[in-house]
VOPAMI-858532 format. One record per residue (C-alpha): z, y, x; residue in one letter. Coordinates in steps of 0.05 Angstrom, whole numbers, plus 5000, padded with zeros to 4 digits. Example, Ala and Ser with C-alpha at 12.3 -4.5 7.8 and 13.67 -1.06 7.14 Angstrom:
2
515649105246a 514349795273s 
! end
This chain:
52
500050005000x 498250685025x 503151265027x 501751914990x 502152425045x 502253165027x 495353275056x 492152705017x 495652944954x 492953644966x 486053364977x 486552974912x 488253614874x 482553994907x 477753444889x 480253414818x 479754164809x 472654164839x 470553614791x 473953924730x 472054654742x 465354614778x 461953944773x 462853744700x 461054424671x 455054474717x 452653774698x 453553924623x 449454574630x 443954204667x 443753624616x 443854074554x 438654544585x 434253964605x 434653664536x 432854334504x 427054424552x 424453724536x 424753864461x 421354534470x 415854224514x 414553654465x 414054144407x 409254554448x 404753934457x 405553594389x 407354164343x 413754294304x 417253724267x 414153554200x 407353804223x 401753314210x 
! end
């Protein structure tokens, strides 16, 4: 079993804060924006829903 030294605990908190504050919001913005772009592009090619 590995000891929890103060430095490793601080590194864990820094990693958690990076993931929670930077990584997840950035990934969600990229995913939602990519989905919106895909819908917009498909509607540009095939027309709006219910058309045809």
